[in-house]
Backbone and ligand atoms as CSV (ligand in chain L), in Angstrom:
chain,resi,resn,atom,element,x,y,z
A,1,UNK,N,N,109.189,9.447,-96.033
A,1,UNK,CA,C,109.374,10.269,-97.220
A,1,UNK,C,C,108.250,10.034,-98.218
A,2,UNK,N,N,107.861,8.746,-98.428
A,2,UNK,CA,C,106.855,8.442,-99.437
A,2,UNK,C,C,105.505,9.060,-99.137
A,3,UNK,N,N,105.093,9.060,-97.864
A,3,UNK,CA,C,103.787,9.622,-97.517
A,3,UNK,C,C,103.782,11.124,-97.804
A,4,UNK,N,N,104.856,11.795,-97.445
A,4,UNK,CA,C,104.970,13.229,-97.703
A,4,UNK,C,C,104.907,13.492,-99.201
A,5,UNK,N,N,105.651,12.678,-99.920
A,5,UNK,CA,C,105.703,12.834,-101.380
A,5,UNK,C,C,104.329,12.613,-102.010
A,6,UNK,N,N,103.658,11.564,-101.565
A,6,UNK,CA,C,102.342,11.262,-102.143
A,6,UNK,C,C,101.341,12.374,-101.846
A,7,UNK,N,N,101.428,12.935,-100.647
A,7,UNK,CA,C,100.526,14.037,-100.284
A,7,UNK,C,C,100.766,15.227,-101.214
A,8,UNK,N,N,102.024,15.543,-101.421
A,8,UNK,CA,C,102.363,16.676,-102.291
A,8,UNK,C,C,101.930,16.401,-103.729
A,9,UNK,N,N,102.247,15.213,-104.218
A,9,UNK,CA,C,101.916,14.881,-105.610
A,9,UNK,C,C,100.409,14.843,-105.834
A,10,UNK,N,N,99.670,14.383,-104.841
A,10,UNK,CA,C,98.215,14.283,-105.013
A,10,UNK,C,C,97.576,15.669,-105.100
A,11,UNK,N,N,98.237,16.651,-104.552
A,11,UNK,CA,C,97.695,18.020,-104.631
A,11,UNK,C,C,97.837,18.611,-106.035
A,12,UNK,N,N,98.781,18.078,-106.813
A,12,UNK,CA,C,99.086,18.700,-108.108
A,12,UNK,C,C,98.584,17.929,-109.316
A,13,UNK,N,N,98.314,16.615,-109.130
A,13,UNK,CA,C,97.910,15.834,-110.284
A,13,UNK,C,C,98.975,15.909,-111.368
A,14,UNK,N,N,98.573,15.911,-112.612
A,14,UNK,CA,C,99.576,16.006,-113.675
A,14,UNK,C,C,99.373,17.292,-114.495
A,15,UNK,N,N,98.912,18.332,-113.801
A,15,UNK,CA,C,98.660,19.577,-114.530
A,15,UNK,C,C,99.967,20.209,-115.026
A,16,UNK,N,N,99.841,20.964,-116.114
A,16,UNK,CA,C,101.015,21.627,-116.692
A,16,UNK,C,C,101.642,22.574,-115.672
A,17,UNK,N,N,102.956,22.602,-115.683
A,17,UNK,CA,C,103.655,23.564,-114.831
A,17,UNK,C,C,103.752,23.151,-113.377
A,18,UNK,N,N,103.415,21.898,-113.076
A,18,UNK,CA,C,103.421,21.475,-111.673
A,18,UNK,C,C,104.823,21.124,-111.158
A,19,UNK,N,N,105.749,20.884,-112.080
A,19,UNK,CA,C,107.038,20.354,-111.631
A,19,UNK,C,C,107.758,21.279,-110.641
A,20,UNK,N,N,107.896,22.546,-110.969
A,20,UNK,CA,C,108.625,23.436,-110.063
A,20,UNK,C,C,107.928,23.576,-108.709
A,21,UNK,N,N,106.602,23.805,-108.682
A,21,UNK,CA,C,105.949,23.858,-107.371
A,21,UNK,C,C,106.129,22.568,-106.564
A,22,UNK,N,N,106.084,21.416,-107.254
A,22,UNK,CA,C,106.265,20.141,-106.557
A,22,UNK,C,C,107.671,20.055,-105.962
A,23,UNK,N,N,108.669,20.403,-106.748
A,23,UNK,CA,C,110.052,20.343,-106.244
A,23,UNK,C,C,110.232,21.280,-105.056
A,24,UNK,N,N,109.647,22.480,-105.139
A,24,UNK,CA,C,109.737,23.416,-104.006
A,24,UNK,C,C,109.073,22.837,-102.765
A,25,UNK,N,N,107.902,22.259,-102.949
A,25,UNK,CA,C,107.182,21.713,-101.779
A,25,UNK,C,C,107.940,20.547,-101.155
A,26,UNK,N,N,108.524,19.720,-101.988
A,26,UNK,CA,C,109.285,18.584,-101.453
A,26,UNK,C,C,110.490,19.095,-100.669
A,27,UNK,N,N,111.192,20.067,-101.231
A,27,UNK,CA,C,112.362,20.586,-100.513
A,27,UNK,C,C,111.945,21.287,-99.221
A,28,UNK,N,N,110.827,22.006,-99.271
A,28,UNK,CA,C,110.351,22.657,-98.044
A,28,UNK,C,C,110.022,21.622,-96.967
A,29,UNK,N,N,109.471,20.490,-97.400
A,29,UNK,CA,C,109.055,19.473,-96.435
A,29,UNK,C,C,110.221,18.625,-95.928
A,30,UNK,N,N,111.142,18.280,-96.827
A,30,UNK,CA,C,112.201,17.324,-96.470
A,30,UNK,C,C,113.581,17.969,-96.332
A,31,UNK,N,N,113.718,19.205,-96.807
A,31,UNK,CA,C,115.022,19.859,-96.772
A,31,UNK,C,C,115.831,19.625,-98.040
A,32,UNK,N,N,115.408,18.669,-98.853
A,32,UNK,CA,C,116.086,18.355,-100.106
A,32,UNK,C,C,115.149,17.522,-100.961
A,33,UNK,N,N,115.569,17.242,-102.181
A,33,UNK,CA,C,114.766,16.394,-103.064
A,33,UNK,C,C,115.533,15.088,-103.271
A,34,UNK,N,N,115.124,14.024,-102.602
A,34,UNK,CA,C,115.866,12.765,-102.696
A,34,UNK,C,C,115.829,12.180,-104.110
A,35,UNK,N,N,116.886,11.473,-104.475
A,35,UNK,CA,C,116.951,10.845,-105.798
A,35,UNK,C,C,115.790,9.875,-106.006
A,36,UNK,N,N,115.370,9.198,-104.929
A,36,UNK,CA,C,114.270,8.233,-105.034
A,36,UNK,C,C,112.964,8.907,-105.418
A,37,UNK,N,N,112.896,10.224,-105.222
A,37,UNK,CA,C,111.651,10.940,-105.535
A,37,UNK,C,C,111.494,11.156,-107.041
A,38,UNK,N,N,112.597,11.166,-107.756
A,38,UNK,CA,C,112.537,11.528,-109.183
A,38,UNK,C,C,111.593,10.627,-109.986
A,39,UNK,N,N,111.701,9.286,-109.898
A,39,UNK,CA,C,110.768,8.468,-110.675
A,39,UNK,C,C,109.317,8.628,-110.241
A,40,UNK,N,N,109.097,8.860,-108.955
A,40,UNK,CA,C,107.720,9.042,-108.462
A,40,UNK,C,C,107.129,10.346,-108.986
A,41,UNK,N,N,107.944,11.389,-109.000
A,41,UNK,CA,C,107.486,12.677,-109.531
A,41,UNK,C,C,107.189,12.535,-111.021
A,42,UNK,N,N,108.126,11.887,-111.738
A,42,UNK,CA,C,107.958,11.724,-113.188
A,42,UNK,C,C,106.658,10.998,-113.503
A,43,UNK,N,N,106.392,9.931,-112.752
A,43,UNK,CA,C,105.175,9.139,-113.013
A,43,UNK,C,C,103.932,9.974,-112.712
A,44,UNK,N,N,103.932,10.646,-111.577
A,44,UNK,CA,C,102.746,11.407,-111.166
A,44,UNK,C,C,102.460,12.574,-112.111
A,45,UNK,N,N,103.509,13.179,-112.636
A,45,UNK,CA,C,103.322,14.369,-113.485
A,45,UNK,C,C,103.363,14.014,-114.974
A,46,UNK,N,N,103.483,12.716,-115.259
A,46,UNK,CA,C,103.509,12.261,-116.644
A,46,UNK,C,C,104.662,12.899,-117.434
A,47,UNK,N,N,105.828,12.870,-116.797
A,47,UNK,CA,C,107.034,13.437,-117.418
A,47,UNK,C,C,108.102,12.353,-117.506
A,48,UNK,N,N,109.106,12.594,-118.330
A,48,UNK,CA,C,110.250,11.680,-118.380
A,48,UNK,C,C,111.128,11.925,-117.147
A,49,UNK,N,N,111.736,10.853,-116.647
A,49,UNK,CA,C,112.651,11.001,-115.499
A,49,UNK,C,C,113.743,12.015,-115.813
A,50,UNK,N,N,114.229,11.959,-117.059
A,50,UNK,CA,C,115.314,12.868,-117.452
A,50,UNK,C,C,114.870,14.322,-117.357
A,51,UNK,N,N,113.600,14.551,-117.648
A,51,UNK,CA,C,113.088,15.917,-117.570
A,51,UNK,C,C,113.069,16.401,-116.116
A,52,UNK,N,N,112.614,15.548,-115.222
A,52,UNK,CA,C,112.589,15.904,-113.797
A,52,UNK,C,C,114.022,16.115,-113.300
A,53,UNK,N,N,114.882,15.186,-113.645
A,53,UNK,CA,C,116.286,15.286,-113.224
A,53,UNK,C,C,116.922,16.557,-113.783
A,54,UNK,N,N,116.600,16.879,-115.039
A,54,UNK,CA,C,117.176,18.068,-115.669
A,54,UNK,C,C,116.787,19.343,-114.936
A,55,UNK,N,N,115.533,19.452,-114.566
A,55,UNK,CA,C,115.085,20.654,-113.839
A,55,UNK,C,C,115.697,20.672,-112.438
A,56,UNK,N,N,115.716,19.520,-111.808
A,56,UNK,CA,C,116.265,19.424,-110.449
A,56,UNK,C,C,117.729,19.851,-110.403
A,57,UNK,N,N,118.481,19.484,-111.399
A,57,UNK,CA,C,119.906,19.807,-111.385
A,57,UNK,C,C,120.200,21.181,-111.999
A,58,UNK,N,N,119.251,21.729,-112.763
A,58,UNK,CA,C,119.479,23.035,-113.390
A,58,UNK,C,C,119.457,24.158,-112.345
A,59,UNK,N,N,118.515,24.098,-111.432
A,59,UNK,CA,C,118.366,25.161,-110.434
A,59,UNK,C,C,119.193,24.823,-109.194
A,60,UNK,N,N,120.158,25.673,-108.888
A,60,UNK,CA,C,121.012,25.341,-107.748
A,60,UNK,C,C,120.272,25.479,-106.428
A,61,UNK,N,N,119.089,26.082,-106.478
A,61,UNK,CA,C,118.279,26.194,-105.262
A,61,UNK,C,C,117.937,24.816,-104.696
A,62,UNK,N,N,117.773,23.833,-105.594
A,62,UNK,CA,C,117.330,22.521,-105.130
A,62,UNK,C,C,118.513,21.691,-104.645
A,63,UNK,N,N,118.361,21.201,-103.412
A,63,UNK,CA,C,119.400,20.333,-102.842
A,63,UNK,C,C,119.069,18.886,-103.162
A,64,UNK,N,N,120.130,18.099,-103.410
A,64,UNK,CA,C,119.919,16.672,-103.658
A,64,UNK,C,C,120.434,15.821,-102.514
A,65,UNK,N,N,120.951,16.484,-101.505
A,65,UNK,CA,C,121.378,15.778,-100.296
A,65,UNK,C,C,120.818,16.535,-99.096
A,66,UNK,N,N,120.637,15.872,-97.966
A,66,UNK,CA,C,120.072,16.550,-96.803
A,66,UNK,C,C,120.982,17.698,-96.341
A,67,UNK,N,N,120.402,18.837,-95.956
A,67,UNK,CA,C,121.220,19.948,-95.484
A,67,UNK,C,C,121.678,19.713,-94.047
A,68,UNK,N,N,122.586,20.564,-93.593
A,68,UNK,CA,C,122.977,20.535,-92.192
A,68,UNK,C,C,121.828,21.025,-91.318
A,69,UNK,N,N,122.081,21.057,-90.005
A,69,UNK,CA,C,121.010,21.463,-89.083
A,69,UNK,C,C,120.668,22.944,-89.238
A,70,UNK,N,N,121.596,23.721,-89.766
A,70,UNK,CA,C,121.343,25.127,-90.083
A,70,UNK,C,C,121.829,25.386,-91.509
A,71,UNK,N,N,121.117,26.276,-92.205
A,71,UNK,CA,C,121.541,26.684,-93.546
A,71,UNK,C,C,121.894,28.159,-93.499
A,72,UNK,N,N,123.136,28.480,-93.847
A,72,UNK,CA,C,123.613,29.868,-93.877
A,72,UNK,C,C,123.801,30.256,-95.335
A,73,UNK,N,N,123.077,31.295,-95.756
A,73,UNK,CA,C,123.180,31.756,-97.143
A,73,UNK,C,C,123.811,33.137,-97.164
A,74,UNK,N,N,124.938,33.244,-97.830
A,74,UNK,CA,C,125.626,34.531,-97.960
A,74,UNK,C,C,125.266,35.148,-99.295
A,75,UNK,N,N,124.903,36.433,-99.281
A,75,UNK,CA,C,124.566,37.122,-100.520
A,75,UNK,C,C,125.823,37.341,-101.353
A,76,UNK,N,N,125.782,36.856,-102.584
A,76,UNK,CA,C,126.918,37.006,-103.498
A,76,UNK,C,C,126.588,37.974,-104.630
A,77,UNK,N,N,125.512,38.734,-104.510
A,77,UNK,CA,C,125.127,39.652,-105.573
A,77,UNK,C,C,125.996,40.916,-105.534
A,78,UNK,N,N,125.836,41.727,-106.575
A,78,UNK,CA,C,126.774,42.810,-106.852
A,78,UNK,C,C,126.933,43.827,-105.722
A,79,UNK,N,N,125.811,44.297,-105.172
A,79,UNK,CA,C,125.909,45.338,-104.134
A,79,UNK,C,C,126.658,44.814,-102.919
A,80,UNK,N,N,126.404,43.592,-102.541
A,80,UNK,CA,C,127.127,43.018,-101.403
A,80,UNK,C,C,128.590,42.751,-101.763
A,81,UNK,N,N,128.807,42.331,-103.009
A,81,UNK,CA,C,130.197,42.114,-103.444
A,81,UNK,C,C,131.015,43.389,-103.317
A,82,UNK,N,N,130.380,44.525,-103.614
A,82,UNK,CA,C,131.123,45.790,-103.604
A,82,UNK,C,C,131.500,46.242,-102.203
A,83,UNK,N,N,130.917,45.612,-101.202
A,83,UNK,CA,C,131.267,45.993,-99.820
A,83,UNK,C,C,131.822,44.812,-99.022
A,84,UNK,N,N,132.386,43.840,-99.715
A,84,UNK,CA,C,133.141,42.816,-98.989
A,84,UNK,C,C,132.549,41.421,-98.925
A,85,UNK,N,N,131.529,41.124,-99.735
A,85,UNK,CA,C,130.926,39.788,-99.659
A,85,UNK,C,C,131.900,38.686,-100.076
A,86,UNK,N,N,132.789,38.999,-101.019
A,86,UNK,CA,C,133.737,37.953,-101.440
A,86,UNK,C,C,134.684,37.590,-100.293
A,87,UNK,N,N,135.140,38.624,-99.574
A,87,UNK,CA,C,136.019,38.363,-98.427
A,87,UNK,C,C,135.254,37.608,-97.341
A,88,UNK,N,N,133.989,37.984,-97.148
A,88,UNK,CA,C,133.168,37.269,-96.164
A,88,UNK,C,C,132.985,35.812,-96.578
A,89,UNK,N,N,132.747,35.589,-97.863
A,89,UNK,CA,C,132.561,34.222,-98.358
A,89,UNK,C,C,133.834,33.392,-98.132
A,90,UNK,N,N,134.979,33.982,-98.403
A,90,UNK,CA,C,136.245,33.268,-98.198
A,90,UNK,C,C,136.447,32.965,-96.719
A,91,UNK,N,N,136.113,33.954,-95.871
A,91,UNK,CA,C,136.231,33.732,-94.430
A,91,UNK,C,C,135.288,32.613,-93.981
A,92,UNK,N,N,134.065,32.628,-94.509
A,92,UNK,CA,C,133.067,31.619,-94.116
A,92,UNK,C,C,133.554,30.217,-94.475
A,93,UNK,N,N,134.107,30.068,-95.678
A,93,UNK,CA,C,134.591,28.750,-96.093
A,93,UNK,C,C,135.716,28.274,-95.168
A,94,UNK,N,N,136.598,29.213,-94.802
A,94,UNK,CA,C,137.721,28.851,-93.930
A,94,UNK,C,C,137.207,28.494,-92.542
A,95,UNK,N,N,136.338,29.346,-92.003
A,95,UNK,CA,C,135.828,29.128,-90.647
A,95,UNK,C,C,135.031,27.824,-90.550
A,96,UNK,N,N,134.220,27.559,-91.555
A,96,UNK,CA,C,133.356,26.375,-91.501
A,96,UNK,C,C,134.079,25.108,-91.966
A,97,UNK,N,N,135.136,25.285,-92.733
A,97,UNK,CA,C,135.840,24.110,-93.251
A,97,UNK,C,C,135.067,23.410,-94.355
A,98,UNK,N,N,134.243,24.166,-95.057
A,98,UNK,CA,C,133.516,23.597,-96.199
A,98,UNK,C,C,133.296,24.698,-97.223
A,99,UNK,N,N,133.038,24.279,-98.454
A,99,UNK,CA,C,132.773,25.233,-99.514
A,99,UNK,C,C,131.286,25.519,-99.635
A,100,UNK,N,N,130.923,26.319,-100.621
A,100,UNK,CA,C,129.512,26.580,-100.900
A,100,UNK,C,C,128.847,25.304,-101.422
A,101,UNK,N,N,127.592,25.146,-101.028
A,101,UNK,CA,C,126.811,23.948,-101.349
A,101,UNK,C,C,127.382,22.706,-100.669
A,102,UNK,N,N,128.088,22.943,-99.583
A,102,UNK,CA,C,128.610,21.828,-98.795
A,102,UNK,C,C,128.185,22.027,-97.337
A,103,UNK,N,N,128.365,20.959,-96.566
A,103,UNK,CA,C,127.984,20.964,-95.153
A,103,UNK,C,C,129.212,20.704,-94.296
A,104,UNK,N,N,129.258,21.360,-93.137
A,104,UNK,CA,C,130.393,21.161,-92.240
A,104,UNK,C,C,130.476,19.688,-91.838
A,105,UNK,N,N,131.683,19.216,-91.541
A,105,UNK,CA,C,131.845,17.792,-91.203
A,105,UNK,C,C,130.967,17.344,-90.030
A,106,UNK,N,N,130.643,18.259,-89.104
A,106,UNK,CA,C,129.798,17.877,-87.963
A,106,UNK,C,C,128.306,17.982,-88.275
A,107,UNK,N,N,127.973,18.373,-89.517
A,107,UNK,CA,C,126.565,18.448,-89.902
A,107,UNK,C,C,125.840,19.664,-89.376
A,108,UNK,N,N,126.555,20.614,-88.790
A,108,UNK,CA,C,125.883,21.767,-88.179
A,108,UNK,C,C,125.390,22.768,-89.213
A,109,UNK,N,N,126.226,23.069,-90.220
A,109,UNK,CA,C,125.910,24.167,-91.142
A,109,UNK,C,C,126.091,23.746,-92.598
A,110,UNK,N,N,125.108,24.074,-93.417
A,110,UNK,CA,C,125.266,24.028,-94.866
A,110,UNK,C,C,125.451,25.462,-95.342
A,111,UNK,N,N,126.472,25.682,-96.144
A,111,UNK,CA,C,126.776,27.023,-96.655
A,111,UNK,C,C,126.274,27.142,-98.089
A,112,UNK,N,N,125.477,28.169,-98.336
A,112,UNK,CA,C,124.944,28.365,-99.679
A,112,UNK,C,C,125.045,29.836,-100.077
A,113,UNK,N,N,124.969,30.092,-101.359
A,113,UNK,CA,C,124.934,31.461,-101.867
A,113,UNK,C,C,123.486,31.857,-102.126
A,114,UNK,N,N,123.226,33.146,-102.033
A,114,UNK,CA,C,121.924,33.678,-102.394
A,114,UNK,C,C,122.199,34.960,-103.177
A,115,UNK,N,N,121.255,35.362,-103.982
A,115,UNK,CA,C,121.508,36.535,-104.827
A,115,UNK,C,C,120.488,37.616,-104.531
A,116,UNK,N,N,120.778,38.360,-103.504
A,116,UNK,CA,C,120.044,39.515,-102.971
A,116,UNK,C,C,119.028,39.131,-101.904
A,117,UNK,N,N,119.162,39.800,-100.794
A,117,UNK,CA,C,118.258,39.597,-99.656
A,117,UNK,C,C,117.513,40.891,-99.320
A,118,UNK,N,N,117.570,41.850,-100.240
A,118,UNK,CA,C,116.883,43.119,-99.984
A,118,UNK,C,C,117.597,44.003,-98.972
A,119,UNK,N,N,118.865,43.743,-98.741
A,119,UNK,CA,C,119.652,44.524,-97.772
A,119,UNK,C,C,120.833,45.191,-98.480
A,120,UNK,N,N,120.629,45.580,-99.734
A,120,UNK,CA,C,121.738,46.024,-100.577
A,120,UNK,C,C,122.476,47.234,-100.007
A,121,UNK,N,N,121.798,48.089,-99.288
A,121,UNK,CA,C,122.436,49.302,-98.760
A,121,UNK,C,C,123.268,49.020,-97.519
A,122,UNK,N,N,123.107,47.828,-96.956
A,122,UNK,CA,C,123.801,47.520,-95.701
A,122,UNK,C,C,124.476,46.147,-95.765
A,123,UNK,N,N,125.089,45.858,-96.902
A,123,UNK,CA,C,125.767,44.581,-97.061
A,123,UNK,C,C,127.093,44.558,-96.329
A,124,UNK,N,N,127.777,43.447,-96.333
A,124,UNK,CA,C,127.321,42.153,-96.827
A,124,UNK,C,C,126.201,41.577,-95.956
A,125,UNK,N,N,125.278,40.889,-96.630
A,125,UNK,CA,C,124.129,40.345,-95.922
A,125,UNK,C,C,124.143,38.821,-95.980
A,126,UNK,N,N,123.528,38.230,-94.970
A,126,UNK,CA,C,123.352,36.773,-94.996
A,126,UNK,C,C,122.036,36.399,-94.338
A,127,UNK,N,N,121.627,35.182,-94.602
A,127,UNK,CA,C,120.356,34.662,-94.106
A,127,UNK,C,C,120.632,33.340,-93.404
A,128,UNK,N,N,120.067,33.206,-92.212
A,128,UNK,CA,C,120.229,31.951,-91.476
A,128,UNK,C,C,118.865,31.276,-91.344
A,129,UNK,N,N,118.781,30.053,-91.808
A,129,UNK,CA,C,117.568,29.228,-91.660
A,129,UNK,C,C,116.305,29.902,-92.185
A,130,UNK,N,N,116.417,30.603,-93.271
A,130,UNK,CA,C,115.256,31.184,-93.973
A,130,UNK,C,C,114.560,32.290,-93.197
A,131,UNK,N,N,114.956,32.551,-91.971
A,131,UNK,CA,C,114.181,33.516,-91.180
A,131,UNK,C,C,115.000,34.706,-90.688
A,132,UNK,N,N,116.262,34.516,-90.429
A,132,UNK,CA,C,117.041,35.576,-89.783
A,132,UNK,C,C,117.990,36.229,-90.783
A,133,UNK,N,N,117.661,37.449,-91.210
A,133,UNK,CA,C,118.527,38.199,-92.114
A,133,UNK,C,C,119.470,39.057,-91.262
A,134,UNK,N,N,120.736,39.041,-91.598
A,134,UNK,CA,C,121.726,39.851,-90.893
A,134,UNK,C,C,122.440,40.725,-91.917
A,135,UNK,N,N,122.614,42.005,-91.584
A,135,UNK,CA,C,123.239,42.957,-92.495
A,135,UNK,C,C,124.587,43.398,-91.943
A,136,UNK,N,N,125.397,43.965,-92.823
A,136,UNK,CA,C,126.718,44.486,-92.453
A,136,UNK,C,C,127.533,43.444,-91.687
A,137,UNK,N,N,127.597,42.252,-92.256
A,137,UNK,CA,C,128.284,41.153,-91.578
A,137,UNK,C,C,129.745,41.087,-92.032
A,138,UNK,N,N,130.642,41.298,-91.099
A,138,UNK,CA,C,132.068,41.107,-91.351
A,138,UNK,C,C,132.494,39.785,-90.731
A,139,UNK,N,N,133.773,39.463,-90.840
A,139,UNK,CA,C,134.253,38.178,-90.316
A,139,UNK,C,C,133.965,37.957,-88.827
A,140,UNK,N,N,134.174,38.986,-88.002
A,140,UNK,CA,C,133.944,38.808,-86.559
A,140,UNK,C,C,132.477,38.524,-86.263
A,141,UNK,N,N,131.608,39.266,-86.931
A,141,UNK,CA,C,130.167,39.057,-86.714
A,141,UNK,C,C,129.757,37.680,-87.227
A,142,UNK,N,N,130.336,37.281,-88.353
A,142,UNK,CA,C,130.045,35.946,-88.877
A,142,UNK,C,C,130.402,34.888,-87.840
A,143,UNK,N,N,131.590,35.018,-87.275
A,143,UNK,CA,C,132.016,34.031,-86.273
A,143,UNK,C,C,131.057,34.010,-85.092
A,144,UNK,N,N,130.619,35.189,-84.648
A,144,UNK,CA,C,129.692,35.261,-83.505
A,144,UNK,C,C,128.359,34.600,-83.854
A,145,UNK,N,N,127.890,34.824,-85.074
A,145,UNK,CA,C,126.626,34.209,-85.485
A,145,UNK,C,C,126.751,32.683,-85.527
A,146,UNK,N,N,127.863,32.196,-86.035
A,146,UNK,CA,C,128.067,30.742,-86.095
A,146,UNK,C,C,128.210,30.174,-84.681
A,147,UNK,N,N,128.947,30.896,-83.830
A,147,UNK,CA,C,129.119,30.411,-82.440
A,147,UNK,C,C,127.764,30.311,-81.736
A,148,UNK,N,N,126.823,31.157,-82.123
A,148,UNK,CA,C,125.521,31.194,-81.442
A,148,UNK,C,C,124.548,30.131,-81.949
A,149,UNK,N,N,124.895,29.450,-83.028
A,149,UNK,CA,C,123.967,28.448,-83.567
A,149,UNK,C,C,123.874,27.260,-82.622
A,150,UNK,N,N,122.663,26.907,-82.329
A,150,UNK,CA,C,122.419,25.748,-81.470
A,150,UNK,C,C,122.479,24.486,-82.325
A,151,UNK,N,N,123.125,23.467,-81.852
A,151,UNK,CA,C,123.063,22.202,-82.588
A,151,UNK,C,C,121.677,21.594,-82.430
A,152,UNK,N,N,120.737,21.969,-83.316
A,152,UNK,CA,C,119.356,21.464,-83.239
A,152,UNK,C,C,119.306,19.961,-83.308
A,153,UNK,N,N,118.326,19.395,-82.686
A,153,UNK,CA,C,118.146,17.933,-82.731
A,153,UNK,C,C,117.517,17.546,-84.053
L,1,LIG,S1,S,122.961,42.568,-103.157
L,1,LIG,FE1,FE,123.147,41.618,-101.242
L,1,LIG,S2,S,121.296,42.090,-100.265
L,1,LIG,FE2,FE,121.034,42.911,-102.240
């Protein structure tokens, strides 16, 4: 973790506005922003730890614990809500046995909300692992998508 962190921090120095890009890069590299990273980020960017912690906890995009092997993001924005996203979200929580921003007990899936995936005309929409957008997802399709997830190593 430290080598990755140092590489990222060395790219940014202590220039103004570096905190958000640094947090994004760390999460992209590690899947989350570990608590141990906060003092290192603060020192490198010449910020107070509280400031780093405040930004980290303000944006729900940033995870503070490692995600599951797959991340499923269900769109909770208005257009998807109007065509059943709330029911899909309730089904997802029941099927996975975890709530939003939580991970299934077997570590397979982290469930998260997202606010628009550009599929507003064909909702409800969801995104799997940042790459696979699925539209018009009802409970049966959700179950099929989850059944198809490989337990990655
Ligand atoms: S509102 Fe869900 S994809 Fe746009």
